[in-house]
C-alpha positions as CSV (number, residue, x, y, z in Angstrom):
1,M,-160.4,24.7,-147.4
2,S,-164.1,25.1,-146.7
3,K,-165.8,22.9,-144.2
4,K,-168.1,21.7,-147.0
5,L,-165.3,20.6,-149.2
6,I,-163.6,18.9,-146.2
7,K,-166.8,16.9,-145.6
8,K,-167.1,15.9,-149.3
9,V,-163.5,14.8,-149.4
10,S,-163.8,12.9,-146.1
11,L,-167.0,11.2,-147.3
12,F,-165.4,10.2,-150.7
13,A,-162.4,8.8,-148.9
14,A,-164.6,6.7,-146.4
15,V,-166.8,5.4,-149.3
16,F,-163.6,4.5,-151.3
17,F,-162.0,2.7,-148.3
18,L,-165.1,0.7,-147.6
19,A,-165.6,-0.2,-151.3
20,Y,-162.0,-1.3,-151.5
21,S,-162.1,-3.2,-148.2
22,F,-165.2,-5.3,-149.3
23,N,-163.6,-5.9,-152.9
24,Y,-160.3,-7.2,-151.1
25,Q,-162.4,-9.3,-148.7
26,D,-164.1,-10.9,-151.7
27,K,-160.8,-11.7,-153.3
28,L,-159.5,-13.4,-150.2
29,G,-162.5,-15.8,-149.8
30,E,-163.0,-17.7,-146.7
31,T,-159.6,-16.9,-145.0
32,A,-160.2,-13.1,-145.3
33,G,-159.5,-11.6,-142.0
34,K,-158.5,-14.9,-140.4
35,Q,-154.9,-15.1,-141.4
36,F,-152.3,-13.1,-139.3
37,L,-149.7,-11.6,-141.6
38,P,-146.0,-11.7,-140.5
39,K,-144.3,-8.5,-139.9
40,G,-143.2,-6.9,-143.2
41,L,-146.1,-8.1,-145.2
42,S,-149.1,-5.9,-145.7
43,S,-151.2,-8.4,-147.7
44,I,-151.5,-12.0,-148.6
45,P,-149.0,-12.6,-151.5
46,A,-150.4,-13.0,-154.9
47,D,-148.1,-16.0,-155.7
48,I,-150.5,-18.6,-154.5
49,S,-150.4,-22.1,-156.0
50,Q,-151.7,-25.5,-155.2
51,V,-149.9,-28.6,-154.0
52,C,-151.9,-31.7,-154.5
53,L,-151.3,-35.1,-152.9
54,E,-153.2,-38.2,-153.5
55,K,-156.3,-37.2,-151.5
56,T,-156.0,-33.4,-150.8
57,C,-154.9,-30.2,-152.3
58,F,-153.5,-27.2,-150.4
59,D,-153.5,-23.6,-151.5
60,V,-149.9,-22.6,-150.7
61,E,-147.9,-19.4,-150.6
62,I,-144.6,-19.8,-152.5
63,A,-141.4,-19.1,-150.6
64,D,-138.8,-18.9,-153.3
65,T,-136.6,-16.0,-152.2
66,A,-134.2,-16.0,-149.2
67,Y,-136.4,-13.4,-147.5
68,K,-139.6,-15.4,-147.8
69,Q,-137.7,-18.5,-146.8
70,E,-136.4,-16.9,-143.7
71,I,-139.7,-15.5,-142.6
72,G,-141.8,-18.7,-143.6
73,L,-144.9,-19.0,-141.4
74,M,-143.3,-17.1,-138.5
75,N,-145.6,-15.1,-136.3
76,R,-148.9,-16.6,-137.8
77,E,-151.6,-17.1,-135.2
78,S,-153.4,-19.5,-137.6
79,L,-153.4,-21.2,-140.9
80,G,-156.4,-22.3,-142.9
81,R,-157.1,-26.0,-143.0
82,N,-156.2,-26.4,-146.6
83,R,-153.5,-23.7,-146.7
84,G,-149.7,-24.0,-146.4
85,M,-146.4,-22.7,-147.6
86,L,-144.3,-24.4,-150.3
87,F,-140.6,-23.6,-150.1
88,V,-138.8,-23.8,-153.5
89,F,-135.1,-24.0,-153.5
90,G,-132.9,-23.4,-156.6
91,A,-130.9,-26.7,-156.0
92,E,-131.5,-29.9,-154.1
93,D,-129.7,-29.8,-150.8
94,K,-130.0,-30.8,-147.2
95,H,-132.4,-28.1,-146.1
96,K,-132.9,-27.9,-142.3
97,F,-135.8,-26.1,-140.5
98,W,-136.5,-24.9,-137.0
99,M,-139.7,-23.6,-135.4
100,K,-138.3,-20.3,-133.9
101,N,-140.9,-17.5,-133.7
102,T,-143.5,-19.9,-135.1
103,L,-146.7,-19.9,-133.2
104,I,-148.6,-22.9,-134.5
105,P,-147.7,-26.7,-134.7
106,L,-146.8,-27.7,-138.3
107,D,-146.3,-30.8,-140.4
108,I,-143.0,-30.2,-142.3
109,I,-142.7,-32.3,-145.5
110,W,-139.3,-32.6,-147.5
111,I,-139.8,-33.4,-151.2
112,G,-137.2,-34.4,-153.6
113,G,-136.7,-33.2,-157.2
114,N,-138.6,-36.2,-158.4
115,S,-141.7,-34.8,-156.4
116,K,-141.8,-37.7,-154.0
117,I,-141.9,-37.2,-150.1
118,I,-138.6,-38.1,-148.6
119,F,-139.0,-37.1,-145.1
120,M,-141.7,-35.6,-142.7
121,Q,-141.5,-34.0,-139.3
122,K,-145.0,-34.4,-138.1
123,N,-146.6,-32.1,-135.6
124,A,-143.4,-29.9,-135.0
125,Q,-144.1,-27.8,-132.0
126,P,-143.2,-24.0,-131.8
127,C,-139.8,-23.4,-130.2
128,K,-140.3,-21.7,-126.8
129,I,-136.5,-21.6,-125.6
130,D,-133.3,-21.4,-127.4
131,P,-131.6,-23.4,-128.7
132,C,-134.5,-24.6,-131.0
133,E,-134.6,-28.1,-132.3
134,I,-133.4,-28.5,-135.9
135,F,-135.5,-30.7,-138.2
136,G,-134.6,-32.3,-141.6
137,P,-133.3,-35.3,-143.3
138,D,-129.8,-36.3,-144.4
139,E,-131.1,-36.5,-147.9
140,N,-131.3,-33.7,-150.6
141,A,-134.7,-32.0,-151.0
142,K,-135.9,-29.6,-153.6
143,Y,-139.1,-28.5,-151.9
144,I,-140.5,-28.3,-148.4
145,L,-144.2,-28.1,-147.7
146,E,-145.5,-26.8,-144.4
147,I,-149.2,-27.6,-143.3
148,N,-151.1,-27.5,-140.1
149,G,-149.7,-29.9,-137.5
150,G,-151.5,-33.3,-137.5
151,L,-152.8,-33.1,-141.1
152,A,-150.2,-35.3,-142.5
153,E,-151.4,-38.1,-140.3
154,N,-155.1,-37.3,-141.0
155,I,-154.6,-37.5,-144.6
156,E,-152.4,-40.6,-144.4
157,L,-149.3,-39.1,-146.0
158,E,-146.3,-41.6,-146.4
159,I,-142.7,-41.4,-147.4
160,G,-142.6,-42.0,-151.2
161,D,-146.1,-40.3,-151.9
162,E,-146.0,-38.1,-154.9
163,I,-147.0,-34.4,-155.0
164,R,-148.2,-32.3,-157.9
165,I,-147.6,-28.5,-157.9
166,L,-150.1,-26.6,-159.8
167,G,-149.5,-22.8,-160.7
168,N,-152.0,-19.9,-160.5
């Protein structure tokens, strides 16, 4: 290949990469570049929905497969204020959670099939040594919502509050 052709191809690749990067940043909005992705994910998942409570809505990633549920919010260095993860289970059951490999405090909110909050573990702290504490109610839940630690108290969530899940 001639040096001139190599320069043109390199220039084209650089321009394409920059254009793609700016377009990708625009799609992500205010959280672009701020959210650490867990190992195994190369981009923020497209399956984002909203969970709305009485006073606040959260943009949530949906964890509806065994793999997504296993990874959850592990290895995230931050989570946007109105961001979270909604775990959607195939059946109501006694789902238990722990904070292994989780780097940030979380409020973990268990929700029944009737869309009402049945249990909350407020401000669960990252697990630093094994064995990790296990959280969860003795009641069946269909969904679990994880948001930044302390927010449940700030927005005055209570057992029995109803949630709404809105799709894309």
